[in-house]
C-alpha positions as CSV (number, residue, x, y, z in Angstrom):
1,X,110.7,86.3,117.3
2,X,113.5,87.2,114.9
3,X,111.3,87.0,111.8
4,X,112.7,89.0,108.8
5,X,110.8,91.7,106.9
6,X,109.8,89.3,104.1
7,X,108.1,86.9,106.6
8,X,106.4,89.7,108.5
9,X,105.0,91.3,105.3
10,X,103.8,88.0,104.0
11,X,102.0,87.1,107.3
12,X,100.3,90.5,107.6
13,X,99.2,90.3,104.0
14,X,97.8,86.8,104.4
15,X,95.8,88.0,107.4
16,X,94.3,90.9,105.3
17,X,93.6,88.6,102.4
18,X,91.7,86.2,104.8
19,X,89.6,89.0,106.2
20,X,88.8,90.1,102.6
21,X,87.8,86.7,101.4
22,X,85.6,86.1,104.4
23,X,83.9,89.5,104.0
24,X,83.2,88.7,100.3
25,X,81.8,85.3,101.2
26,X,79.5,86.9,103.8
27,X,78.3,89.5,101.3
28,X,77.6,86.8,98.6
29,X,75.7,84.8,101.2
30,X,73.3,87.7,101.7
31,X,73.3,89.2,98.2
32,X,73.1,85.9,96.3
33,X,75.4,84.8,93.5
34,X,77.1,87.4,91.4
35,X,75.2,88.3,88.2
36,X,78.3,88.1,86.1
37,X,81.8,86.7,86.8
38,X,84.2,89.1,88.6
39,X,87.6,89.3,90.2
40,X,88.3,91.1,93.4
41,X,91.9,92.6,93.3
42,X,94.3,93.6,96.0
43,X,96.6,96.4,95.0
44,X,99.8,97.9,96.2
45,X,101.5,96.5,99.3
46,X,98.8,93.9,99.9
47,X,99.4,92.5,96.4
48,X,103.2,92.6,96.9
49,X,102.8,90.8,100.3
50,X,104.6,93.6,102.0
51,X,102.0,95.0,104.3
52,X,102.9,96.8,107.5
53,X,101.1,97.0,110.8
54,X,99.4,100.3,110.0
55,X,97.9,100.3,106.5
56,X,95.0,101.4,104.4
57,X,92.9,99.7,101.7
58,X,93.8,99.5,98.0
59,X,91.5,97.3,96.0
60,X,89.4,97.1,92.8
61,X,86.9,94.9,90.9
62,X,87.4,93.6,87.4
63,X,84.0,92.6,85.9
64,X,83.3,90.3,82.9
65,X,82.7,92.2,79.7
66,X,79.0,91.2,79.6
67,X,78.5,93.4,82.7
68,X,75.6,95.8,82.3
69,X,75.6,98.7,84.7
70,X,71.8,99.1,84.6
71,X,71.1,95.4,85.5
72,X,74.2,94.5,87.5
73,X,75.6,97.7,88.9
74,X,73.7,97.8,92.2
75,X,74.9,94.2,93.1
76,X,78.6,95.1,92.7
77,X,78.3,98.5,94.3
78,X,76.8,96.9,97.4
79,X,79.4,94.2,97.4
80,X,82.2,96.7,97.2
81,X,80.8,98.8,100.1
82,X,80.2,95.8,102.3
83,X,83.8,94.6,101.9
84,X,85.4,98.1,102.3
85,X,83.2,98.8,105.4
86,X,84.1,95.4,106.8
87,X,87.9,96.0,106.3
88,X,87.6,99.4,107.9
89,X,85.9,97.7,110.9
90,X,88.9,95.3,111.0
91,X,91.3,98.2,111.2
92,X,92.2,98.8,107.5
93,X,91.4,102.5,107.0
94,X,89.7,103.7,103.8
95,X,92.1,104.8,101.1
96,X,92.3,108.6,101.2
97,X,92.7,108.7,97.4
98,X,89.6,106.5,96.8
99,X,91.6,103.6,95.3
100,X,88.8,101.1,96.3
101,X,86.1,99.1,94.6
102,X,83.6,101.5,96.1
103,X,84.7,104.1,93.5
104,X,82.9,103.4,90.3
105,X,86.0,104.2,88.2
106,X,87.7,101.2,89.9
107,X,84.8,98.8,89.4
108,X,84.8,98.2,85.6
109,X,84.6,95.5,82.9
110,X,87.8,93.9,81.7
111,X,88.0,95.9,78.4
112,X,87.8,99.2,80.3
113,X,90.7,98.1,82.6
114,X,92.7,97.2,79.5
115,X,92.1,100.7,78.2
116,X,93.2,102.2,81.5
117,X,96.4,100.2,81.6
118,X,97.3,100.8,77.9
119,X,96.7,104.5,78.4
120,X,98.9,104.8,81.5
121,X,101.8,103.1,79.7
122,X,101.6,104.8,76.3
123,X,100.6,108.3,77.5
124,X,102.3,108.8,80.9
125,X,101.4,111.8,83.0
126,X,101.8,112.5,86.7
127,X,98.4,111.1,87.5
128,X,98.8,108.0,85.3
129,X,102.3,107.3,86.8
130,X,100.7,107.4,90.2
131,X,98.1,104.9,89.1
132,X,100.7,102.7,87.5
133,X,102.7,102.5,90.8
134,X,99.6,101.3,92.6
135,X,97.7,99.2,90.0
136,X,100.6,97.4,88.4
137,X,101.1,95.6,91.7
138,X,97.9,93.5,91.6
139,X,96.8,90.2,93.0
140,X,93.6,88.2,92.6
141,X,91.9,87.6,96.0
142,X,88.4,86.2,95.1
143,X,86.3,85.3,92.1
144,X,87.4,84.5,88.5
145,X,91.1,84.8,88.5
146,X,91.3,84.5,84.7
147,X,90.0,88.1,84.6
148,X,93.2,89.4,86.1
149,X,95.6,87.5,83.8
150,X,95.0,89.7,80.6
151,X,95.9,92.8,82.7
152,X,99.1,91.3,83.9
153,X,100.0,90.1,80.5
154,X,99.3,93.5,79.0
155,X,101.7,95.2,81.4
156,X,104.4,92.6,80.8
157,X,104.0,93.0,77.1
158,X,103.7,96.8,76.8
159,X,106.0,98.2,79.6
160,X,109.3,97.0,78.3
161,X,108.5,98.4,74.9
162,X,107.8,102.0,76.1
163,X,111.1,103.5,77.4
164,X,109.5,106.9,77.9
165,X,107.1,105.4,80.4
166,X,109.9,103.6,82.2
167,X,112.0,106.7,82.3
168,X,109.1,108.7,83.8
169,X,108.5,106.0,86.4
170,X,112.3,106.0,87.2
171,X,112.3,109.8,87.6
172,X,109.5,109.5,90.1
173,X,111.4,106.8,92.0
174,X,114.6,108.8,92.4
175,X,112.6,111.8,93.7
176,X,111.7,109.7,96.8
177,X,115.0,110.1,98.7
178,X,116.0,108.0,101.8
179,X,116.3,109.9,105.1
180,X,120.1,110.2,105.0
181,X,122.1,113.4,105.6
182,X,125.4,114.5,104.1
183,X,127.4,112.4,106.5
184,X,125.0,109.4,106.2
185,X,123.3,110.1,109.4
186,X,119.5,109.8,109.7
187,X,117.4,112.9,108.9
188,X,114.5,113.0,111.3
189,X,111.5,115.3,111.9
190,X,112.4,118.3,114.0
191,X,109.0,119.1,115.4
192,X,105.4,117.9,115.9
193,X,104.2,114.5,117.0
194,X,106.8,112.7,114.8
195,X,109.7,114.6,116.3
196,X,113.0,112.6,116.4
197,X,111.5,109.9,114.1
198,X,110.9,109.2,110.4
199,X,108.2,107.4,108.4
200,X,109.8,104.0,107.7
201,X,107.5,103.4,104.8
202,X,107.5,106.7,103.0
203,X,111.2,107.3,103.6
204,X,112.5,103.8,104.0
205,X,110.9,101.0,102.1
206,X,108.9,103.0,99.4
207,X,112.0,104.3,97.6
208,X,113.3,100.7,97.3
209,X,109.9,99.4,96.2
210,X,109.6,102.0,93.5
211,X,113.1,101.4,92.2
212,X,112.7,97.7,92.1
213,X,109.3,98.0,90.3
214,X,110.9,100.0,87.5
215,X,113.5,97.3,86.8
216,X,110.8,94.5,87.1
217,X,108.6,96.2,84.5
218,X,111.6,96.9,82.3
219,X,112.5,93.2,82.1
220,X,108.9,91.9,81.9
221,X,108.8,90.2,85.3
222,X,105.5,88.7,86.4
223,X,106.5,88.9,90.1
224,X,104.8,91.2,92.6
225,X,106.9,90.8,95.8
226,X,110.0,93.0,95.9
227,X,112.3,90.2,97.0
228,X,111.0,87.9,94.3
229,X,111.5,90.7,91.7
230,X,115.1,91.1,92.9
231,X,115.6,87.3,92.5
């Protein structure tokens, strides 16, 4: 229909967000009201509104600080599994790296998340940089949206003041080279199922997204979408 990439990414992300919200509503109808406030987060491309046709799940839960694992843990564990299983049934495959609310590490109270984010920025390592690239693109989908705001504010405050973190993130970004040869021709796979083609996300949009993210963090931008960050 002549739609551009920004429109397509936005529409596909809106569809995923609608599925997610409905799955959460269905789970809450059966499980009852949440024992403490929480916020369900989309991460990565869904948060940036840049989803493609084939995509996996990246999500997390931020819980209120009065969360008690012994009393409340089972409710949120069941919620996370119902939503992830439902998304998988809708065609959004499970994250191979376990970046989902079903993983206990990514289902934590706000103060724990603040510790994660501070640690990733102030003490960058390969694993922490990978987490930064995923979790620093975050969007509230359902629940108490005020639980997300301190995390976004923390990133906006800390990232511009830590040049070593930004430099490490930039180094990772430039390592993702576009599929161009010496004479600016496309470099494609030479064998296997993907012969004569290239991965348009890993070799096309991802290098741009990574580069734009570095500049957005450096200037303290609150935007998620790559087009909005460029603006």
